[in-house]
N, CA, C and O atoms as a Tripos MOL2 file, in Angstrom:
@<TRIPOS>MOLECULE
protein
  276   275    69     0     0
PROTEIN
NO_CHARGES

@<TRIPOS>ATOM
      1 N         231.9730  260.3390   58.1060 N.3       1 MET1
      2 CA        231.7070  259.7200   59.3690 C.3       1 MET1
      3 C         230.4960  258.7960   59.1930 C.2       1 MET1
      4 O         229.5470  259.1320   58.4840 O.2       1 MET1
      5 N         230.5400  257.6660   59.8260 N.am      2 THR2
      6 CA        229.4370  256.7150   59.8060 C.3       2 THR2
      7 C         228.9160  256.5590   61.2230 C.2       2 THR2
      8 O         229.6880  256.4100   62.1700 O.2       2 THR2
      9 N         227.6170  256.5950   61.3570 N.am      3 GLU3
     10 CA        226.9700  256.4140   62.6540 C.3       3 GLU3
     11 C         226.0500  255.2210   62.5640 C.2       3 GLU3
     12 O         225.4400  254.9840   61.5220 O.2       3 GLU3
     13 N         225.9410  254.4690   63.6380 N.am      4 GLN4
     14 CA        225.0280  253.3370   63.7000 C.3       4 GLN4
     15 C         224.1840  253.4910   64.9480 C.2       4 GLN4
     16 O         224.7020  253.7790   66.0270 O.2       4 GLN4
     17 N         222.8690  253.2980   64.7970 N.am      5 ILE5
     18 CA        221.9780  253.4010   65.9400 C.3       5 ILE5
     19 C         221.1290  252.1430   66.0500 C.2       5 ILE5
     20 O         220.8800  251.4560   65.0590 O.2       5 ILE5
     21 N         220.6970  251.8580   67.2490 N.am      6 PHE6
     22 CA        219.7850  250.7470   67.5070 C.3       6 PHE6
     23 C         218.5670  251.3100   68.2120 C.2       6 PHE6
     24 O         218.6970  252.0800   69.1640 O.2       6 PHE6
     25 N         217.3890  250.9320   67.7550 N.am      7 LEU7
     26 CA        216.1400  251.4180   68.3220 C.3       7 LEU7
     27 C         215.3120  250.2490   68.8130 C.2       7 LEU7
     28 O         215.4130  249.1360   68.2960 O.2       7 LEU7
     29 N         214.4920  250.5130   69.8170 N.am      8 THR8
     30 CA        213.5860  249.4970   70.3140 C.3       8 THR8
     31 C         212.2360  250.1490   70.5880 C.2       8 THR8
     32 O         212.1420  251.3680   70.7340 O.2       8 THR8
     33 N         211.2030  249.3330   70.6550 N.am      9 SER9
     34 CA        209.8610  249.8700   70.8520 C.3       9 SER9
     35 C         208.9490  248.7860   71.4050 C.2       9 SER9
     36 O         209.2090  247.5930   71.2530 O.2       9 SER9
     37 N         207.8890  249.2200   72.0420 N.am     10 TYR10
     38 CA        206.8550  248.2990   72.5070 C.3      10 TYR10
     39 C         205.7390  248.1550   71.4780 C.2      10 TYR10
     40 O         204.8050  247.3790   71.6810 O.2      10 TYR10
     41 N         205.8300  248.9050   70.3650 N.am     11 ASP11
     42 CA        204.8430  248.8070   69.2980 C.3      11 ASP11
     43 C         205.0060  247.4760   68.5640 C.2      11 ASP11
     44 O         206.0620  246.8470   68.6310 O.2      11 ASP11
     45 N         203.9720  247.0610   67.8760 N.am     12 GLY12
     46 CA        204.0710  245.8920   67.0090 C.3      12 GLY12
     47 C         204.9910  246.1890   65.8420 C.2      12 GLY12
     48 O         205.2940  247.3510   65.5690 O.2      12 GLY12
     49 N         205.4370  245.1560   65.1540 N.am     13 GLN13
     50 CA        206.4070  245.3330   64.0770 C.3      13 GLN13
     51 C         205.8730  246.2190   62.9560 C.2      13 GLN13
     52 O         206.5990  247.0840   62.4670 O.2      13 GLN13
     53 N         204.6330  246.0280   62.5400 N.am     14 ASP14
     54 CA        204.0830  246.8490   61.4530 C.3      14 ASP14
     55 C         204.0000  248.3150   61.8440 C.2      14 ASP14
     56 O         204.3190  249.1920   61.0410 O.2      14 ASP14
     57 N         203.5740  248.5880   63.0700 N.am     15 THR15
     58 CA        203.4880  249.9760   63.5510 C.3      15 THR15
     59 C         204.8720  250.5980   63.6180 C.2      15 THR15
     60 O         205.0770  251.7280   63.1750 O.2      15 THR15
     61 N         205.8210  249.8540   64.1750 N.am     16 LEU16
     62 CA        207.1860  250.3710   64.2710 C.3      16 LEU16
     63 C         207.7820  250.5950   62.8890 C.2      16 LEU16
     64 O         208.4520  251.6020   62.6630 O.2      16 LEU16
     65 N         207.5510  249.6810   61.9720 N.am     17 GLU17
     66 CA        208.0660  249.8320   60.6130 C.3      17 GLU17
     67 C         207.5500  251.1190   59.9710 C.2      17 GLU17
     68 O         208.3080  251.8310   59.3120 O.2      17 GLU17
     69 N         206.2740  251.4150   60.1600 N.am     18 HIS18
     70 CA        205.6830  252.6480   59.6270 C.3      18 HIS18
     71 C         206.3220  253.8790   60.2660 C.2      18 HIS18
     72 O         206.6360  254.8460   59.5730 O.2      18 HIS18
     73 N         206.5140  253.8470   61.5750 N.am     19 LYS19
     74 CA        207.1290  254.9780   62.2720 C.3      19 LYS19
     75 C         208.5690  255.1990   61.8190 C.2      19 LYS19
     76 O         208.9890  256.3390   61.6180 O.2      19 LYS19
     77 N         209.3260  254.1130   61.6570 N.am     20 LEU20
     78 CA        210.7090  254.2340   61.2240 C.3      20 LEU20
     79 C         210.8130  254.8090   59.8140 C.2      20 LEU20
     80 O         211.7060  255.6070   59.5270 O.2      20 LEU20
     81 N         209.9010  254.4020   58.9410 N.am     21 TYR21
     82 CA        209.8680  254.9580   57.5880 C.3      21 TYR21
     83 C         209.6260  256.4710   57.6460 C.2      21 TYR21
     84 O         210.2970  257.2430   56.9610 O.2      21 TYR21
     85 N         208.6650  256.8790   58.4670 N.am     22 ALA22
     86 CA        208.3450  258.3060   58.5860 C.3      22 ALA22
     87 C         209.5370  259.0900   59.1490 C.2      22 ALA22
     88 O         209.8350  260.1890   58.6830 O.2      22 ALA22
     89 N         210.2010  258.5340   60.1290 N.am     23 VAL23
     90 CA        211.3730  259.1950   60.7170 C.3      23 VAL23
     91 C         212.4850  259.3350   59.6850 C.2      23 VAL23
     92 O         213.1080  260.3910   59.5780 O.2      23 VAL23
     93 N         212.7360  258.2670   58.9250 N.am     24 ARG24
     94 CA        213.7840  258.3080   57.8980 C.3      24 ARG24
     95 C         213.4920  259.3700   56.8520 C.2      24 ARG24
     96 O         214.3810  260.1380   56.4820 O.2      24 ARG24
     97 N         212.2440  259.4220   56.3660 N.am     25 LYS25
     98 CA        211.8680  260.4130   55.3550 C.3      25 LYS25
     99 C         211.9480  261.8310   55.9130 C.2      25 LYS25
    100 O         212.4430  262.7380   55.2430 O.2      25 LYS25
    101 N         211.4630  262.0230   57.1380 N.am     26 ARG26
    102 CA        211.4900  263.3550   57.7510 C.3      26 ARG26
    103 C         212.9190  263.8310   57.9420 C.2      26 ARG26
    104 O         213.2310  264.9830   57.6420 O.2      26 ARG26
    105 N         213.7920  262.9610   58.4390 N.am     27 ALA27
    106 CA        215.1920  263.3440   58.6500 C.3      27 ALA27
    107 C         215.8630  263.7040   57.3270 C.2      27 ALA27
    108 O         216.5340  264.7310   57.2290 O.2      27 ALA27
    109 N         215.6830  262.8630   56.3150 N.am     28 ALA28
    110 CA        216.2990  263.1290   55.0130 C.3      28 ALA28
    111 C         215.8050  264.4460   54.4180 C.2      28 ALA28
    112 O         216.5980  265.2100   53.8680 O.2      28 ALA28
    113 N         214.5130  264.7180   54.5200 N.am     29 ASN29
    114 CA        213.9540  265.9630   53.9760 C.3      29 ASN29
    115 C         214.4380  267.1900   54.7300 C.2      29 ASN29
    116 O         214.7440  268.2150   54.1200 O.2      29 ASN29
    117 N         214.5080  267.0930   56.0430 N.am     30 ARG30
    118 CA        214.9840  268.2400   56.8290 C.3      30 ARG30
    119 C         216.4530  268.5420   56.5700 C.2      30 ARG30
    120 O         216.8470  269.7030   56.4600 O.2      30 ARG30
    121 N         217.2550  267.4970   56.4740 N.am     31 ILE31
    122 CA        218.6720  267.7020   56.1770 C.3      31 ILE31
    123 C         218.8250  268.3210   54.7860 C.2      31 ILE31
    124 O         219.5940  269.2670   54.6120 O.2      31 ILE31
    125 N         218.1050  267.7990   53.8040 N.am     32 ALA32
    126 CA        218.1940  268.3070   52.4320 C.3      32 ALA32
    127 C         217.7810  269.7750   52.3460 C.2      32 ALA32
    128 O         218.3510  270.5310   51.5590 O.2      32 ALA32
    129 N         216.8070  270.1780   53.1390 N.am     33 ALA33
    130 CA        216.3150  271.5570   53.0950 C.3      33 ALA33
    131 C         217.1640  272.5160   53.9400 C.2      33 ALA33
    132 O         216.9670  273.7290   53.8800 O.2      33 ALA33
    133 N         218.0770  271.9960   54.7000 N.am     34 SER34
    134 CA        218.8770  272.8330   55.5920 C.3      34 SER34
    135 C         220.0690  273.4410   54.8530 C.2      34 SER34
    136 O         220.3330  273.1310   53.6910 O.2      34 SER34
    137 N         220.7800  274.3190   55.5710 N.am     35 ASP35
    138 CA        222.0180  274.8670   55.0260 C.3      35 ASP35
    139 C         223.2250  274.2180   55.7210 C.2      35 ASP35
    140 O         224.3100  274.7960   55.7840 O.2      35 ASP35
    141 N         223.0080  273.0240   56.2330 N.am     36 MET36
    142 CA        224.0400  272.2810   56.9500 C.3      36 MET36
    143 C         225.2060  271.9360   56.0230 C.2      36 MET36
    144 O         225.0080  271.4820   54.8960 O.2      36 MET36
    145 N         226.4080  272.1590   56.5140 N.am     37 GLU37
    146 CA        227.5900  271.7810   55.7470 C.3      37 GLU37
    147 C         227.6550  270.2560   55.6460 C.2      37 GLU37
    148 O         227.4490  269.5590   56.6400 O.2      37 GLU37
    149 N         227.9330  269.7510   54.4770 N.am     38 GLY38
    150 CA        228.0410  268.3140   54.2630 C.3      38 GLY38
    151 C         226.7140  267.6080   54.0830 C.2      38 GLY38
    152 O         226.6620  266.3790   54.1160 O.2      38 GLY38
    153 N         225.6270  268.3660   53.8900 N.am     39 LYS39
    154 CA        224.3010  267.7390   53.7770 C.3      39 LYS39
    155 C         224.1840  266.8090   52.5790 C.2      39 LYS39
    156 O         223.3690  265.8870   52.5880 O.2      39 LYS39
    157 N         224.9900  267.0420   51.5460 N.am     40 ASP40
    158 CA        224.9350  266.1740   50.3710 C.3      40 ASP40
    159 C         225.5180  264.7850   50.6470 C.2      40 ASP40
    160 O         225.3160  263.8540   49.8670 O.2      40 ASP40
    161 N         226.2320  264.6550   51.7470 N.am     41 ASP41
    162 CA        226.8110  263.3690   52.1230 C.3      41 ASP41
    163 C         225.9170  262.5870   53.0790 C.2      41 ASP41
    164 O         226.2450  261.4570   53.4400 O.2      41 ASP41
    165 N         224.7950  263.1700   53.4930 N.am     42 PHE42
    166 CA        223.8990  262.5090   54.4410 C.3      42 PHE42
    167 C         223.0770  261.4410   53.7340 C.2      42 PHE42
    168 O         222.4840  261.6880   52.6840 O.2      42 PHE42
    169 N         223.0490  260.2440   54.3290 N.am     43 TYR43
    170 CA        222.3160  259.1530   53.7150 C.3      43 TYR43
    171 C         221.9630  258.1290   54.7890 C.2      43 TYR43
    172 O         222.8250  257.7130   55.5630 O.2      43 TYR43
    173 N         220.7080  257.7280   54.8360 N.am     44 ILE44
    174 CA        220.2820  256.6510   55.7240 C.3      44 ILE44
    175 C         220.0800  255.4290   54.8420 C.2      44 ILE44
    176 O         219.1470  255.3880   54.0400 O.2      44 ILE44
    177 N         220.9430  254.4380   54.9830 N.am     45 CYS45
    178 CA        220.8420  253.2820   54.0890 C.3      45 CYS45
    179 C         219.6710  252.3840   54.4680 C.2      45 CYS45
    180 O         219.0990  251.7360   53.5910 O.2      45 CYS45
    181 N         219.2970  252.3250   55.7370 N.am     46 SER46
    182 CA        218.1500  251.5180   56.1500 C.3      46 SER46
    183 C         217.7310  251.9350   57.5480 C.2      46 SER46
    184 O         218.5660  252.2380   58.4000 O.2      46 SER46
    185 N         216.4560  251.9460   57.7630 N.am     47 LEU47
    186 CA        215.8940  252.1450   59.0930 C.3      47 LEU47
    187 C         214.6600  251.2490   59.1150 C.2      47 LEU47
    188 O         213.5320  251.7120   58.9460 O.2      47 LEU47
    189 N         214.9020  249.9550   59.3290 N.am     48 SER48
    190 CA        213.8560  248.9690   59.1850 C.3      48 SER48
    191 C         214.0290  247.8440   60.2000 C.2      48 SER48
    192 O         215.1480  247.5060   60.5880 O.2      48 SER48
    193 N         212.9080  247.2740   60.6200 N.am     49 THR49
    194 CA        212.9570  246.1040   61.4940 C.3      49 THR49
    195 C         213.1010  244.8300   60.6770 C.2      49 THR49
    196 O         213.3860  243.7670   61.2300 O.2      49 THR49
    197 N         212.9070  244.9260   59.3750 N.am     50 ARG50
    198 CA        212.8930  243.7390   58.5200 C.3      50 ARG50
    199 C         214.1470  243.5800   57.6610 C.2      50 ARG50
    200 O         214.4170  242.4960   57.1440 O.2      50 ARG50
    201 N         214.9030  244.6490   57.5130 N.am     51 THR51
    202 CA        216.0250  244.6400   56.5870 C.3      51 THR51
    203 C         217.3080  245.0470   57.2890 C.2      51 THR51
    204 O         217.3580  246.0700   57.9730 O.2      51 THR51
    205 N         218.3330  244.2490   57.1160 N.am     52 ILE52
    206 CA        219.6690  244.6150   57.5740 C.3      52 ILE52
    207 C         220.4570  244.9410   56.3210 C.2      52 ILE52
    208 O         220.5470  244.1260   55.4030 O.2      52 ILE52
    209 N         221.0220  246.1230   56.2870 N.am     53 THR53
    210 CA        221.7510  246.5630   55.1100 C.3      53 THR53
    211 C         223.2370  246.6310   55.4280 C.2      53 THR53
    212 O         223.6550  247.2440   56.4100 O.2      53 THR53
    213 N         224.0010  246.0050   54.5990 N.am     54 TYR54
    214 CA        225.4520  246.0800   54.7010 C.3      54 TYR54
    215 C         225.9390  246.7830   53.4550 C.2      54 TYR54
    216 O         225.7140  246.3190   52.3370 O.2      54 TYR54
    217 N         226.6000  247.8940   53.6510 N.am     55 LYS55
    218 CA        227.1040  248.6450   52.5110 C.3      55 LYS55
    219 C         228.6070  248.4160   52.4490 C.2      55 LYS55
    220 O         229.3610  248.8810   53.3030 O.2      55 LYS55
    221 N         229.0180  247.7010   51.4360 N.am     56 GLY56
    222 CA        230.4300  247.4010   51.2770 C.3      56 GLY56
    223 C         230.9030  247.7700   49.8960 C.2      56 GLY56
    224 O         230.1040  248.0250   48.9950 O.2      56 GLY56
    225 N         232.1880  247.7950   49.7400 N.am     57 MET57
    226 CA        232.7520  248.0970   48.4350 C.3      57 MET57
    227 C         233.2050  246.7850   47.8150 C.2      57 MET57
    228 O         234.1330  246.1460   48.3110 O.2      57 MET57
    229 N         232.5560  246.3860   46.7370 N.am     58 LEU58
    230 CA        232.8580  245.1370   46.0540 C.3      58 LEU58
    231 C         233.1350  245.3980   44.5910 C.2      58 LEU58
    232 O         232.6010  246.3390   44.0040 O.2      58 LEU58
    233 N         233.9610  244.5720   44.0150 N.am     59 THR59
    234 CA        234.1760  244.6280   42.5710 C.3      59 THR59
    235 C         233.0810  243.8020   41.9050 C.2      59 THR59
    236 O         232.4530  242.9820   42.5740 O.2      59 THR59
    237 N         232.8320  243.9890   40.6160 N.am     60 PRO60
    238 CA        231.8130  243.1910   39.9270 C.3      60 PRO60
    239 C         232.0480  241.6820   40.0580 C.2      60 PRO60
    240 O         231.0870  240.9190   40.1570 O.2      60 PRO60
    241 N         233.2980  241.2470   40.0590 N.am     61 LEU61
    242 CA        233.5810  239.8100   40.1950 C.3      61 LEU61
    243 C         233.2040  239.3080   41.5890 C.2      61 LEU61
    244 O         232.7370  238.1780   41.7270 O.2      61 LEU61
    245 N         233.3980  240.1290   42.6240 N.am     62 GLN62
    246 CA        233.0580  239.7220   43.9820 C.3      62 GLN62
    247 C         231.5550  239.6220   44.1660 C.2      62 GLN62
    248 O         231.0880  238.7580   44.9080 O.2      62 GLN62
    249 N         230.7930  240.4720   43.5180 N.am     63 ILE63
    250 CA        229.3380  240.4520   43.6580 C.3      63 ILE63
    251 C         228.7770  239.1100   43.1930 C.2      63 ILE63
    252 O         227.9000  238.5460   43.8460 O.2      63 ILE63
    253 N         229.2700  238.6020   42.0830 N.am     64 GLY64
    254 CA        228.8100  237.3130   41.5770 C.3      64 GLY64
    255 C         229.0420  236.1850   42.5540 C.2      64 GLY64
    256 O         228.2480  235.2460   42.6100 O.2      64 GLY64
    257 N         230.1100  236.2530   43.3240 N.am     65 SER65
    258 CA        230.4130  235.1630   44.2530 C.3      65 SER65
    259 C         229.6620  235.2890   45.5780 C.2      65 SER65
    260 O         229.6960  234.3620   46.3870 O.2      65 SER65
    261 N         228.9910  236.4040   45.8150 N.am     66 THR66
    262 CA        228.2750  236.5830   47.0820 C.3      66 THR66
    263 C         226.7700  236.4250   46.9500 C.2      66 THR66
    264 O         226.0630  236.4010   47.9580 O.2      66 THR66
    265 N         226.2700  236.3190   45.7380 N.am     67 THR67
    266 CA        224.8160  236.2000   45.5440 C.3      67 THR67
    267 C         224.4320  234.7940   45.1290 C.2      67 THR67
    268 O         225.1970  234.0890   44.4710 O.2      67 THR67
    269 N         223.2530  234.4060   45.5180 N.am     68 ARG68
    270 CA        222.7320  233.0940   45.1350 C.3      68 ARG68
    271 C         221.7190  233.2810   44.0270 C.2      68 ARG68
    272 O         220.9470  234.2400   44.0370 O.2      68 ARG68
    273 N         221.7220  232.3780   43.0820 N.am     69 THR69
    274 CA        220.7470  232.4620   41.9960 C.3      69 THR69
    275 C         219.8010  231.2800   42.0320 C.2      69 THR69
    276 O         218.9080  231.1780   41.1910 O.2      69 THR69
@<TRIPOS>BOND
     1     1     2 1
     2     2     3 1
     3     3     4 2
     4     3     5 am
     5     5     6 1
     6     6     7 1
     7     7     8 2
     8     7     9 am
     9     9    10 1
    10    10    11 1
    11    11    12 2
    12    11    13 am
    13    13    14 1
    14    14    15 1
    15    15    16 2
    16    15    17 am
    17    17    18 1
    18    18    19 1
    19    19    20 2
    20    19    21 am
    21    21    22 1
    22    22    23 1
    23    23    24 2
    24    23    25 am
    25    25    26 1
    26    26    27 1
    27    27    28 2
    28    27    29 am
    29    29    30 1
    30    30    31 1
    31    31    32 2
    32    31    33 am
    33    33    34 1
    34    34    35 1
    35    35    36 2
    36    35    37 am
    37    37    38 1
    38    38    39 1
    39    39    40 2
    40    39    41 am
    41    41    42 1
    42    42    43 1
    43    43    44 2
    44    43    45 am
    45    45    46 1
    46    46    47 1
    47    47    48 2
    48    47    49 am
    49    49    50 1
    50    50    51 1
    51    51    52 2
    52    51    53 am
    53    53    54 1
    54    54    55 1
    55    55    56 2
    56    55    57 am
    57    57    58 1
    58    58    59 1
    59    59    60 2
    60    59    61 am
    61    61    62 1
    62    62    63 1
    63    63    64 2
    64    63    65 am
    65    65    66 1
    66    66    67 1
    67    67    68 2
    68    67    69 am
    69    69    70 1
    70    70    71 1
    71    71    72 2
    72    71    73 am
    73    73    74 1
    74    74    75 1
    75    75    76 2
    76    75    77 am
    77    77    78 1
    78    78    79 1
    79    79    80 2
    80    79    81 am
    81    81    82 1
    82    82    83 1
    83    83    84 2
    84    83    85 am
    85    85    86 1
    86    86    87 1
    87    87    88 2
    88    87    89 am
    89    89    90 1
    90    90    91 1
    91    91    92 2
    92    91    93 am
    93    93    94 1
    94    94    95 1
    95    95    96 2
    96    95    97 am
    97    97    98 1
    98    98    99 1
    99    99   100 2
   100    99   101 am
   101   101   102 1
   102   102   103 1
   103   103   104 2
   104   103   105 am
   105   105   106 1
   106   106   107 1
   107   107   108 2
   108   107   109 am
   109   109   110 1
   110   110   111 1
   111   111   112 2
   112   111   113 am
   113   113   114 1
   114   114   115 1
   115   115   116 2
   116   115   117 am
   117   117   118 1
   118   118   119 1
   119   119   120 2
   120   119   121 am
   121   121   122 1
   122   122   123 1
   123   123   124 2
   124   123   125 am
   125   125   126 1
   126   126   127 1
   127   127   128 2
   128   127   129 am
   129   129   130 1
   130   130   131 1
   131   131   132 2
   132   131   133 am
   133   133   134 1
   134   134   135 1
   135   135   136 2
   136   135   137 am
   137   137   138 1
   138   138   139 1
   139   139   140 2
   140   139   141 am
   141   141   142 1
   142   142   143 1
   143   143   144 2
   144   143   145 am
   145   145   146 1
   146   146   147 1
   147   147   148 2
   148   147   149 am
   149   149   150 1
   150   150   151 1
   151   151   152 2
   152   151   153 am
   153   153   154 1
   154   154   155 1
   155   155   156 2
   156   155   157 am
   157   157   158 1
   158   158   159 1
   159   159   160 2
   160   159   161 am
   161   161   162 1
   162   162   163 1
   163   163   164 2
   164   163   165 am
   165   165   166 1
   166   166   167 1
   167   167   168 2
   168   167   169 am
   169   169   170 1
   170   170   171 1
   171   171   172 2
   172   171   173 am
   173   173   174 1
   174   174   175 1
   175   175   176 2
   176   175   177 am
   177   177   178 1
   178   178   179 1
   179   179   180 2
   180   179   181 am
   181   181   182 1
   182   182   183 1
   183   183   184 2
   184   183   185 am
   185   185   186 1
   186   186   187 1
   187   187   188 2
   188   187   189 am
   189   189   190 1
   190   190   191 1
   191   191   192 2
   192   191   193 am
   193   193   194 1
   194   194   195 1
   195   195   196 2
   196   195   197 am
   197   197   198 1
   198   198   199 1
   199   199   200 2
   200   199   201 am
   201   201   202 1
   202   202   203 1
   203   203   204 2
   204   203   205 am
   205   205   206 1
   206   206   207 1
   207   207   208 2
   208   207   209 am
   209   209   210 1
   210   210   211 1
   211   211   212 2
   212   211   213 am
   213   213   214 1
   214   214   215 1
   215   215   216 2
   216   215   217 am
   217   217   218 1
   218   218   219 1
   219   219   220 2
   220   219   221 am
   221   221   222 1
   222   222   223 1
   223   223   224 2
   224   223   225 am
   225   225   226 1
   226   226   227 1
   227   227   228 2
   228   227   229 am
   229   229   230 1
   230   230   231 1
   231   231   232 2
   232   231   233 am
   233   233   234 1
   234   234   235 1
   235   235   236 2
   236   235   237 am
   237   237   238 1
   238   238   239 1
   239   239   240 2
   240   239   241 am
   241   241   242 1
   242   242   243 1
   243   243   244 2
   244   243   245 am
   245   245   246 1
   246   246   247 1
   247   247   248 2
   248   247   249 am
   249   249   250 1
   250   250   251 1
   251   251   252 2
   252   251   253 am
   253   253   254 1
   254   254   255 1
   255   255   256 2
   256   255   257 am
   257   257   258 1
   258   258   259 1
   259   259   260 2
   260   259   261 am
   261   261   262 1
   262   262   263 1
   263   263   264 2
   264   263   265 am
   265   265   266 1
   266   266   267 1
   267   267   268 2
   268   267   269 am
   269   269   270 1
   270   270   271 1
   271   271   272 2
   272   271   273 am
   273   273   274 1
   274   274   275 1
   275   275   276 2
@<TRIPOS>SUBSTRUCTURE
     1 MET1         2 RESIDUE 1 A MET
     2 THR2         6 RESIDUE 1 A THR
     3 GLU3        10 RESIDUE 1 A GLU
     4 GLN4        14 RESIDUE 1 A GLN
     5 ILE5        18 RESIDUE 1 A ILE
     6 PHE6        22 RESIDUE 1 A PHE
     7 LEU7        26 RESIDUE 1 A LEU
     8 THR8        30 RESIDUE 1 A THR
     9 SER9        34 RESIDUE 1 A SER
    10 TYR10       38 RESIDUE 1 A TYR
    11 ASP11       42 RESIDUE 1 A ASP
    12 GLY12       46 RESIDUE 1 A GLY
    13 GLN13       50 RESIDUE 1 A GLN
    14 ASP14       54 RESIDUE 1 A ASP
    15 THR15       58 RESIDUE 1 A THR
    16 LEU16       62 RESIDUE 1 A LEU
    17 GLU17       66 RESIDUE 1 A GLU
    18 HIS18       70 RESIDUE 1 A HIS
    19 LYS19       74 RESIDUE 1 A LYS
    20 LEU20       78 RESIDUE 1 A LEU
    21 TYR21       82 RESIDUE 1 A TYR
    22 ALA22       86 RESIDUE 1 A ALA
    23 VAL23       90 RESIDUE 1 A VAL
    24 ARG24       94 RESIDUE 1 A ARG
    25 LYS25       98 RESIDUE 1 A LYS
    26 ARG26      102 RESIDUE 1 A ARG
    27 ALA27      106 RESIDUE 1 A ALA
    28 ALA28      110 RESIDUE 1 A ALA
    29 ASN29      114 RESIDUE 1 A ASN
    30 ARG30      118 RESIDUE 1 A ARG
    31 ILE31      122 RESIDUE 1 A ILE
    32 ALA32      126 RESIDUE 1 A ALA
    33 ALA33      130 RESIDUE 1 A ALA
    34 SER34      134 RESIDUE 1 A SER
    35 ASP35      138 RESIDUE 1 A ASP
    36 MET36      142 RESIDUE 1 A MET
    37 GLU37      146 RESIDUE 1 A GLU
    38 GLY38      150 RESIDUE 1 A GLY
    39 LYS39      154 RESIDUE 1 A LYS
    40 ASP40      158 RESIDUE 1 A ASP
    41 ASP41      162 RESIDUE 1 A ASP
    42 PHE42      166 RESIDUE 1 A PHE
    43 TYR43      170 RESIDUE 1 A TYR
    44 ILE44      174 RESIDUE 1 A ILE
    45 CYS45      178 RESIDUE 1 A CYS
    46 SER46      182 RESIDUE 1 A SER
    47 LEU47      186 RESIDUE 1 A LEU
    48 SER48      190 RESIDUE 1 A SER
    49 THR49      194 RESIDUE 1 A THR
    50 ARG50      198 RESIDUE 1 A ARG
    51 THR51      202 RESIDUE 1 A THR
    52 ILE52      206 RESIDUE 1 A ILE
    53 THR53      210 RESIDUE 1 A THR
    54 TYR54      214 RESIDUE 1 A TYR
    55 LYS55      218 RESIDUE 1 A LYS
    56 GLY56      222 RESIDUE 1 A GLY
    57 MET57      226 RESIDUE 1 A MET
    58 LEU58      230 RESIDUE 1 A LEU
    59 THR59      234 RESIDUE 1 A THR
    60 PRO60      238 RESIDUE 1 A PRO
    61 LEU61      242 RESIDUE 1 A LEU
    62 GLN62      246 RESIDUE 1 A GLN
    63 ILE63      250 RESIDUE 1 A ILE
    64 GLY64      254 RESIDUE 1 A GLY
    65 SER65      258 RESIDUE 1 A SER
    66 THR66      262 RESIDUE 1 A THR
    67 THR67      266 RESIDUE 1 A THR
    68 ARG68      270 RESIDUE 1 A ARG
    69 THR69      274 RESIDUE 1 A THR
């Protein structure tokens, strides 16, 4: 299952970025330490105000055509 969330804040970008990093690390550590079923499949690819992450399945040939050098 994939979940997507959107967050907003009145904090400045640097403050929010720090808080989001802490939340991501805390969530990952708590899940890893739990006895939750499927915990090995838990992954937060990004929780950032500066980075948008798209996780797709590409072949090596497709990667070359999507990147700029």
